C-alpha atoms as a printed R data frame, in Angstrom:
    type eleno elety resid chain resno       x      y      z
1   ATOM     1    CA   MET     A     1  -0.136 -0.378  0.101
2   ATOM     2    CA   ARG     A     2   1.005  3.332 -1.266
3   ATOM     3    CA   LYS     A     3   1.546  5.900  1.941
4   ATOM     4    CA   ASN     A     4  -0.146  9.765  0.175
5   ATOM     5    CA   LEU     A     5   1.496 12.595  1.421
6   ATOM     6    CA   LEU     A     6  -1.019 15.641  2.132
7   ATOM     7    CA   GLU     A     7   1.076 18.484  2.653
8   ATOM     8    CA   ILE     A     8  -0.692 21.575  4.169
9   ATOM     9    CA   VAL     A     9   0.646 25.340  3.596
10  ATOM    10    CA   GLY     A    10  -0.158 27.579  6.624
11  ATOM    11    CA   ASN     A    11   1.019 30.493  9.153
12  ATOM    12    CA   PHE     A    12   3.091 28.107 11.559
13  ATOM    13    CA   PRO     A    13   5.196 30.411 13.135
14  ATOM    14    CA   ALA     A    14   8.058 29.171 15.322
15  ATOM    15    CA   VAL     A    15   7.032 29.919 18.971
16  ATOM    16    CA   TYR     A    16  10.178 27.895 20.735
17  ATOM    17    CA   SER     A    17  12.284 29.087 17.514
18  ATOM    18    CA   ILE     A    18  11.715 25.873 16.277
19  ATOM    19    CA   CYS     A    19   9.506 24.479 14.052
20  ATOM    20    CA   TRP     A    20   5.465 23.398 14.393
21  ATOM    21    CA   ARG     A    21   6.108 19.626 13.806
22  ATOM    22    CA   CYS     A    22   9.011 19.581 16.279
23  ATOM    23    CA   ILE     A    23   6.719 21.503 19.036
24  ATOM    24    CA   LEU     A    24   4.139 18.147 17.827
25  ATOM    25    CA   THR     A    25   6.845 16.137 19.187
26  ATOM    26    CA   VAL     A    26   8.168 17.997 22.041
27  ATOM    27    CA   LYS     A    27   4.563 17.885 23.292
28  ATOM    28    CA   ALA     A    28   4.691 14.216 22.511
29  ATOM    29    CA   SER     A    29   7.331 13.733 24.658
30  ATOM    30    CA   LYS     A    30   5.348 15.500 27.682
31  ATOM    31    CA   ILE     A    31   8.483 18.278 28.112
32  ATOM    32    CA   ASN     A    32   7.180 21.648 29.490
33  ATOM    33    CA   LEU     A    33   7.451 24.374 27.699
34  ATOM    34    CA   PRO     A    34   7.058 27.864 29.125
35  ATOM    35    CA   ALA     A    35   3.579 29.045 28.558
36  ATOM    36    CA   THR     A    36   4.374 33.005 28.322
37  ATOM    37    CA   ASP     A    37   5.494 32.354 24.500
38  ATOM    38    CA   LEU     A    38   1.914 31.664 23.393
39  ATOM    39    CA   GLU     A    39   0.854 35.080 24.196
40  ATOM    40    CA   ASN     A    40   2.983 36.599 21.950
41  ATOM    41    CA   VAL     A    41   1.093 34.569 18.998
42  ATOM    42    CA   PRO     A    42  -1.963 36.228 17.244
43  ATOM    43    CA   ASP     A    43  -5.287 34.417 18.358
44  ATOM    44    CA   GLU     A    44  -6.419 34.001 14.759
45  ATOM    45    CA   ILE     A    45  -3.222 31.990 13.959
46  ATOM    46    CA   LYS     A    46  -3.393 29.788 17.225
47  ATOM    47    CA   ASN     A    47  -7.212 29.605 16.058
48  ATOM    48    CA   GLU     A    48  -6.333 28.799 12.745
49  ATOM    49    CA   TYR     A    49  -3.881 26.090 13.752
50  ATOM    50    CA   LEU     A    50  -6.367 24.517 16.521
51  ATOM    51    CA   LYS     A    51  -8.908 24.072 14.085
52  ATOM    52    CA   ILE     A    52  -6.218 22.323 11.331
53  ATOM    53    CA   SER     A    53  -4.364 20.254 14.141
54  ATOM    54    CA   HIS     A    54  -7.984 18.971 14.701
55  ATOM    55    CA   LEU     A    55  -8.870 18.353 11.310
56  ATOM    56    CA   ILE     A    56  -5.061 16.312 10.953
57  ATOM    57    CA   GLU     A    57  -6.704 14.423 13.734
58  ATOM    58    CA   GLN     A    58  -9.573 13.143 12.301
59  ATOM    59    CA   LEU     A    59  -8.372 12.600  8.763
60  ATOM    60    CA   ASN     A    60  -5.746 10.183 10.711
61  ATOM    61    CA   SER     A    61  -8.250  8.323 12.652
62  ATOM    62    CA   ILE     A    62 -10.016  7.733  8.986
63  ATOM    63    CA   PHE     A    63  -7.827  7.363  7.143
64  ATOM    64    CA   LEU     A    64  -5.600  4.718  9.699
65  ATOM    65    CA   GLY     A    65  -1.819  5.598  8.908
66  ATOM    66    CA   LYS     A    66  -2.497  5.225  4.698
67  ATOM    67    CA   ILE     A    67  -1.778  9.579  4.561
68  ATOM    68    CA   ASN     A    68   1.575 11.257  5.940
69  ATOM    69    CA   PHE     A    69   1.213 14.957  6.889
70  ATOM    70    CA   ARG     A    70   3.620 17.806  6.235
71  ATOM    71    CA   PHE     A    71   2.903 20.866  7.913
72  ATOM    72    CA   ILE     A    72   4.477 24.160  5.823
73  ATOM    73    CA   ASP     A    73   5.338 27.191  7.000
74  ATOM    74    CA   SER     A    74   4.160 29.899  4.215
75  ATOM    75    CA   LYS     A    75   7.086 32.125  5.015
76  ATOM    76    CA   THR     A    76   9.751 29.952  4.384
77  ATOM    77    CA   LEU     A    77  11.469 28.894  0.743
78  ATOM    78    CA   LEU     A    78   9.303 26.062  0.746
79  ATOM    79    CA   GLY     A    79   6.452 27.932  1.320
80  ATOM    80    CA   VAL     A    80   7.166 30.728 -0.968
81  ATOM    81    CA   TRP     A    81   8.034 28.427 -3.723
82  ATOM    82    CA   LYS     A    82   4.970 26.387 -2.758
83  ATOM    83    CA   THR     A    83   2.746 29.493 -2.521
84  ATOM    84    CA   ILE     A    84   4.171 30.169 -6.374
85  ATOM    85    CA   ARG     A    85   4.217 26.682 -7.307
86  ATOM    86    CA   HIS     A    86   0.091 26.514 -6.738
87  ATOM    87    CA   ARG     A    87  -0.667 29.717 -7.194
88  ATOM    88    CA   ILE     A    88  -2.009 29.687 -3.085
89  ATOM    89    CA   ARG     A    89  -4.022 32.945 -2.486
90  ATOM    90    CA   LYS     A    90  -5.451 31.871  0.932
91  ATOM    91    CA   THR     A    91  -4.170 29.573  4.083
92  ATOM    92    CA   PRO     A    92  -4.102 26.926  5.161
93  ATOM    93    CA   CYS     A    93  -3.550 24.964  1.047
94  ATOM    94    CA   PHE     A    94  -3.979 21.118  0.835
95  ATOM    95    CA   ILE     A    95  -2.496 19.952 -1.468
96  ATOM    96    CA   LEU     A    96  -1.852 16.000 -2.130
97  ATOM    97    CA   ASN     A    97   0.505 14.221 -3.642
98  ATOM    98    CA   GLY     A    98   1.362 17.240 -5.707
99  ATOM    99    CA   LYS     A    99  -1.809 18.499 -6.172
100 ATOM   100    CA   LYS     A   100  -3.771 21.594 -5.127
101 ATOM   101    CA   LEU     A   101  -6.984 20.118 -3.349
102 ATOM   102    CA   PHE     A   102  -8.213 23.048 -1.976
103 ATOM   103    CA   GLU     A   103  -7.765 26.354 -0.009
104 ATOM   104    CA   GLY     A   104  -9.264 27.671  3.435
105 ATOM   105    CA   LEU     A   105 -10.399 25.862  5.892
106 ATOM   106    CA   SER     A   106 -13.217 22.951  5.906
107 ATOM   107    CA   THR     A   107 -15.260 20.718  7.704
108 ATOM   108    CA   ILE     A   108 -13.954 16.945  8.341
109 ATOM   109    CA   GLU     A   109 -16.890 15.442  5.071
110 ATOM   110    CA   GLN     A   110 -15.924 17.587  3.134
111 ATOM   111    CA   LEU     A   111 -12.195 17.492  3.372
112 ATOM   112    CA   LYS     A   112 -12.498 13.353  3.543
113 ATOM   113    CA   ASN     A   113 -14.791 13.092  0.557
114 ATOM   114    CA   ILE     A   114 -11.919 15.237 -1.473
115 ATOM   115    CA   ILE     A   115  -9.475 13.373 -0.724
116 ATOM   116    CA   GLU     A   116 -11.415 10.013 -0.939
117 ATOM   117    CA   LYS     A   117 -11.792 10.771 -4.446
118 ATOM   118    CA   HIS     A   118  -7.391 11.187 -5.381
119 ATOM   119    CA   ILE     A   119  -6.355  8.256 -3.460
120 ATOM   120    CA   ALA     A   120  -8.987  5.696 -4.381
């Protein structure tokens, strides 16, 4: 079975001077980080990140390991390249196996249906 790559291009600021993927690893290992740094992140970005995290958790349980996830900050070199390459106008943008699925936040049902069409 081939694993699919779902890339999410969005605003993922490095609150602790490490990338958001690393923060997920740090949290999984139950290392306590000071919460005061999170106060500097705008609420809009925090809320977007929480919604994306919730969507990813649900997708992971629905597709049971068939999808690998990659988070790309839109302000990094790779993020700028993806923005130009896929003509991204709105974040987050979901790219599955190199093909842009859609931009913006969606419900889990819409996202599930779109992904199922492309990985069938």
